[in-house]
N, C-alpha and C positions, 0 to 999 in steps of 0.2 A: 351746480357750479355757481349760480347767482347767489344762492343762500350762503355758500362758503365764502364768497367774496364779501358779502355784507358782514359776516362774522369777523372776517379779517379786519375790515375798517373799524368795526365796533371796538375790537380789542386794541387796535392801533391807537384810537382816541383814549381808551382807558389807560393804556400804558403811558401815553404822552402826559397825562395828568397825574400819573401815579406818584405817590410820595417816595416809592423806591427809586424811581428815576431821578427825582429831585435830590434824594439823599445821596446818590452817587455822583452828584456834582459838587466839587470842592471849591469853595471860594477862597480857600487858603492858598491854593496853587494857581488860581485864575483871578486876574485883576481886570480882565476886559470882558465886554459883552460877547465878543467873538469866541473867546476861549470857553466861557461858560456854555454857550450854545453848542460848541463842538462836543464837550463832555456829555451834555444831555442827549445829543443825537447818537453818540457812541453807545450810551447806555440803552437808548431806545432801540437801536438795531439789535442788541443782544437779547432784549426782552421779546421783541417781535419774532426773532429766530426761535427762541425757546417756546413761545406760545404756538408758533407754526407747527413745530414738531409735536407739542403736547396735544394739539387739536387734530393732528393728522392731516393738516392742509398741505397741498403741494407747494414746494418752493421752486417756482418755475425757472429761476436763475440757476438752479442746481441741475437742470436737465438740459443736455446739449441738443436734444431733438425737440423741435417745435411741438407745442401741445396739440396742434392741428394735424399731426402726422398720422393720418389714416387710422388704421385699426389697432394701433399699439395700445390704446386705452380701451379696447373693446372688452365686453364682458366675458367672452369665451376665453378659456385658458387651457394650456396643455395639461394633460393628466399628470398625476403625482410622479415625482415631486413637483409642486406648483412652480411652473417656469416663471411666473411673475413675481416670485419672492424678491427678485432683484429690483423690482419696480416699487417696492414699499417705500413710501416717501420718508420714512424715518431712517432708511439705510444711508450711511455716510457715502458721499460721492467718492469714487475712485479718483485719486489725484493723478492727473496726467503730468507727472513730474518731469521736469526738464532733465534730459540725460546728464550723466555725471560730468561730462566735459563738453560744453557747447563751444564748438570752434567757430570763430567769427566767420561771417559770410565772405567768401572769396569769389573772384570772377571765375566763371566756368571755363577754364582754359588749362590744359595740361601743362604742368610746370616744366616739362622736359622739352617744350617746343624750342627749336633752334632755327633762327632766321639766317639765311645765307647772306654773307656780306655783299655778295654780288647782286642780291635782290634790290638793295637800296640804290644800285646804279642803273637798274632797269629803266628803260624809257617808258614814260607814262602813256597809256593808250586809253581810248574811250572806254568808260565803264559805266553803263547805264545805272542811274540811281534807282534801286529797287523800291524806293519810297517806304523803307522799313527803318524805323529808329533802331539805333544800336544801343541797347540798354539791358542791364541785368534785370532779372525778375524770376517769378516762379515758372517752372517748366511744366508743360502738359504733354506727356509722352504716352503713346499707345502702340501696342503690337498689332500687326496685321498678318494673318496666316495665309500663305499662298493657296491653301486648300479652301479658303472661304468662298472662292468663286464657283465652287461646284454645288454641293447639296444646299449650302447656306444661301447661295445666289447673292452673295455680298461682294461687290466689286470696289476697286479703288475709288471710282467716281462717287461712291456713297460715303466715303470717309469724311468726317466733319473737319476738313483740312483747315478751315479758317479758325478753328478753336484750338488746334494742336500746334505745339512748337516742334515736336519730333514724332516721326512715324518709323517704327522698327519693323522691317519686312522679314518675316520668318518663314522658313529657315533655309539657309544654304548648308551644304554638307562639305566634306573635305576628304581627300585621299590620304593614305598613310604617310605619303611623302610631303603633304602640306598643300597640295593644289586645291583651291576652292572650286566646288562643283555646284551646279544648280540642281536642287532636289526634284524640281518639276519644271523642266524647260518649257513644256507646253504652256503651263499657266504663267510662267515668268516672262517668256520672251516670244512666244509663237502665236497663241490664240488671238484672233482678230475680234476685238470687242467693239461695241457700238461706236460709230464714228471713225473707225479705221478703214482706210482705203485698201482695195486689192490691186490698185494700179500705180502705186508709188514706184518711183525709180530709185535705183541704188540699193545699197545694203542697209536694211533697217531693222530695228528692234520693235516688237509689238508686245502683246500680252500685258501683264500688270506693270512691267517695268516702264512701258511707254506711258501708261496712265499715270504712274507716279511722277514721271517727268512733266507731264502736263499739269498735274496738281502743283508741282513746285513753281512752274511758270506763273500760275494764277495766284498762288499763295506764297509770297516770297519769304514769309517767316517760318515756313514748314521745311524742316530738315529731315531728309529720308536716309535712314541707315540700313545697311544689309545686316541682318542678324544671322550668325553662323552657329550651328550646333543644335541645342534643344535636347529634350529628354531622349527621344528615339535615337538620335545620332551620337550622343555623347554618353548616355547612361546604358541604354540597351546594347548599342553597337560599339560604344567606347572609341569612336573614331578620332577623338582628339588626343587620346593617350599616347600613340606613337609620335604624334607631332610635337607634343610638349617635351618628350624625352630626347628629341634629336635636334641639335643645333642647326643642322642643314635643313631639316624639315621646318623648323621655326622660321628660318630666313625665307624659305620658299613660300610658306604660308603668308608672311608679311608682303612679299612681292605680289602674290596672288590677290591679296586684299586691295593693293593699289590697282591692279588690273581690273578688278570688279568696279572700283570707283570710277576710273577713267573711261571704261568702256560703256558702263550702264548708267552713269550719272548720279551716283550716290554721294551723300554728304559725309559718310563715315561708315564705321564698322562697329557692330555689337557682337560680343561673344558670349554665348550661353553654354558654359561647361558644367554639366550636372552629373557628378561633382568630382573634383580631385579627391582621391582616396587616401592621401597621406600628405604630410607637410612637404615632402619632396615633390610630389605632384603639384602642390600649391605653389611652390617656388618655380616650377616649370611653367605654370600659368602666368606668373609674373614675368618670366623671361620671354614668353610668347608675346605678352602685351607690350613689353619694352621694345621688342623687335618690330611689332606693328606700328607703334608710336613713331619710331625713328623713320620707318619707311613712308608713313603718311606725311610727316614733316618734310622729308626730302623731296617728295613729289610736289608738295605745295611750294617749296623753294624753286623747284624746276619750273613750275608754271610762272612764277614771278620773274625768274631770270631769263629762261629760254623763250618764253612765249610773249614777253614784253608787257605783262600786266604790271600796273603800277603797284608800288610797295603797299599802299593802303588798301589795295584790292586783293592782296594775297589771301588765299583761302586758308581756313583752319579746318582740316578734316577731323571729324569727331571720332572718339573711341570710348566705348562703354561696355559694361558687362551686365549680365543678369546675375544678381548676387543672392546667395542663399540666406535663408532665415533660420536654419537649423544650426545649433551650436556644433553638432558633430561635423558639419560641413564648413562653417565659416572659421572655426578654430584652426583649420588646416591652411588658411590663406594668410599671406603676409599683407594684410589689408592696407597698412600705411603706405608701403612701397607701391602697391598696386594703384592706390588713389593718386599717387604722384604723376602717373602717366595716363590716367583716365579723366575724361570730361564729366562722365556721369556714372553713378552706381545705382542701377535699377534694382531696388530691393524687392524680392519676390515675397511680399508679406501676405501670403495667402496659401491655401492648401495645408493649413495647420492640422486639418482633420479630413478624413475621407474613408473610402471603402477598405483601406489597409488597416484601420483601427478596430479595436474590439468594442469601443463605446462611442457614442455620439459626442461631438465637441464642436466648439466654434472654429471656423476655418480661417478667420482673418481678424481676430479680436485685438484691441489695442492693449488691454491690461489683463493681468491674471485674476482668476476668481479664487478667493480664499474659502468661500463657503462651499464651492463646488469645484475643487481643483481638477477633477477628471475632465471637466468641460473646457479647460484651457491648458492643453499640454504645451503650448507655446504662447508667447504674447509679443506684440510688435515693439512695445516700449523697451523691453529688455534687449531686443535685438538692436534697435537704434542706439541704445546706451552703449552696447558693446562696440559697434562700429565706430562711434565717435570717440570713445575712450581709447580705441585701438589706433586712432590717428586719421580717420577718414573725415575730411571737412564736412560739416553738416550740409553745406550748400551744394555738395556734389551728390547727395543722397536723394533719389526720387522714391517716394513711398508708393509701393505697388498696391493696387486695389483690384479685386476681382470683378469682372463683369459677368459673373455666373455664380451659381450656388451649388453647394455640395449637399446631397440629399441622403437621408436615412429613413428607412421604413420600419414599421412595427416596433416603435420605440415609445417609452414612457416619458421621454424628455431628454434634456441635456445631461451628459455624463452617465447615460444609461445604455444598456445593451440594445442592439437593434438586429433586425433580420431582413436584409435587403437594402437596396439603394435607389430604387425607382428607375423608371424608363429613361428619364433625361430628355433633353431637347435633341441632341445629336449623338450623345453617347450615354451609356448607363450611368445614373447617379449624378449627372451634371446638367443643370438647367440654365439656359441663358437668362441674364437679368431681365430682359424684355418679356420673359414669360412668367416672371414672379411678381407677387405671390401667386401660387397655384390656386385655382378656384376652390373655395371653401376653407382656405388657410387664413390664419390670423398672424399679423406681424407683431413681434415683440422686441423691446429694447432691454438688453441685460446691462443695467447700469454698472454693476460691479466689474464685468469683463469689458465694458465698452464695446458692445457688439450687438448686431441685430440678427434675427432669424424669424422663420415662420413655422407655425405648427397647425396641423389639422387634426382636431379631436376625432373626427369620424374615420379617418384613415390611419391615424397614428404616424403621420409622416412629418419629419422635421427637416427643414432646409436652412442651412447656414449661408448667409450672403449679406452684402452691404446694401441697405436701402439708400435712397437719396439723402435722407437725413443723416444716416451714419457716415456717408461719404463727406457730407458737409462738416460733421464733427471731426473727421480726419483732416480737413482743411485747417481747422482750428489748431489741431496738433502739429501740422506742418508749419504753421506760422509761429506757434509757441517755441518750437525747437529749431527754427531757422533752417528747415530742410530745403532742398532744391526745388521740389515740386511733387507732382503726382504722376504715377505710371499706371497703365491699365493692361491687363490681359483678359481678353483681347477685344478689339474694337467692334467686331461684328455682333457681340452679345448685348450691346447697349440699345436703348430705345432711341427713336428718332423724333421724339416729341418733347413736350415740356418736362417730361419725366426722365429725360436723359441724364445719367450720372455725369458724363463728361461735360455737358453744357452747364449743369448746375455747379460743378466743382470749378470749372474755368471762370464762370461768372463770379464766384466767391473769391477766388484767388486774384481776380483782376482788380478788386478794390473799387472804391467809389468813383475814382477817376479813370478806371479802365486801364491803368498803366502798370498793374501789378504783374502782368505776364511778361516773361522774357521776350525781347525783341532783337533778333539777330538774323540778318539776311542769309538765305541759303546760297549755294554755289551752283551756277547753271552753265558754266563754260567748261566744256570738255573737248578741247581741240585734238586730243590724242585718241578719241574713241574710234573703234573700228566700224561703228555704225553711223551712217550719214545723218539720220534724224536726231541722234543724240548730239552729234557734233554741231548740228544746225540748231539746236535748242528746241526741237520738236515744232518747228515753225513751218513745216511744209517740205 
């Protein structure tokens, strides 16, 4: 490396004094010293770039991952075809092009919000200042699974609440007539966790819901949403299908969402419908979201009017969806109209590849690979471009990132056949990020696809996942395209040390002054709750 740097400076000096550089400086068009200097510097840059490629030296400004990034530059490499072909320094960088229609950043507030005229007449009551600035910025959103408390032994108290702006609690279910039901009432509201008393008086909620309420009290910038649906309940069981198809069920669903918020202390609702199977069902999802939006706004108005909260303290209950990245799914959705009633669109920009495929591929790449198209059946940039051109404000889109990797065994590399998917951390073929890279594996960066993965020559196992450096490259993409922020599935898979993806991404999004993250206080007043500790703010 030192020898290469010396060569670079030698040729830099040589080019600086080169007659070619001097010859490309025109005194006919430049009459000032500054102009002549600029022309010479421009010519100098072109010649340095040429010599860099000619000599095979790395252009570090062309690589989004720091040169110190672990074993990406290690000598071991996946077997044929050489997986490091995409790292050849003469390969042109994939342009992370700005999507076709970059919509100007807008406040993250659903446009259909209606304030009751009576709210402005409400008498002002004491409203403690949560000491949270009200400013726009990047969002840091993570899903938490209610199953995490079991085998994973990951509890709400372990969530990096101070680094997140939103936590989405997954999943609630629903009945065919639209009533929201808890999918695991023991985990959600019953289990006594450390710190819970067995001698409380009154009717109280426990479990993860109580812990989330305590997190909100201590971290006033953390908004907690209840996520309804998910793959099992909406794809396997298709429980949202009858709700979307019935106006009565949609109204019941919306009213039930309000009940969940006021009884358990949530800041909003997230709906994960995987996936509407026709444009008709897509419009039914829209109708469902419109119904929920209206119900949430009406309840917010009721709190301002009937409970006496000052107008400036009126809550805005949030509404979001988990949005598909596959064209077969998002083309069925009226995206522009849905965005009008949504605060956030959480793009599931992962699971592009897995055990359902015939060949290995990247699972969360930003760009397509032209040299190895089988390795990139999907790419995030194309998806973002479609959403924005369809009318979704870029500021409402949260770029989803995986906190896990998809594994393939007995494979020769990317875009190649495989046989098996590995044991996984908790389920076959899926490894938590905190367990990666697996022992003996080497990490690689695919510059063309803008993706990272690991490969083990001795076991022929490939795992596609985001490294910390890849996640930071995605932050650059978020900023370039004026997206709303980052989203993760799911929080228990992250590390809890300096190698945490969430911590590193939030730090990068925060900016030099630390004010780059959205700052909007959560809502902690639920006077209509049937539970005494929710109504009392979990204060005893």
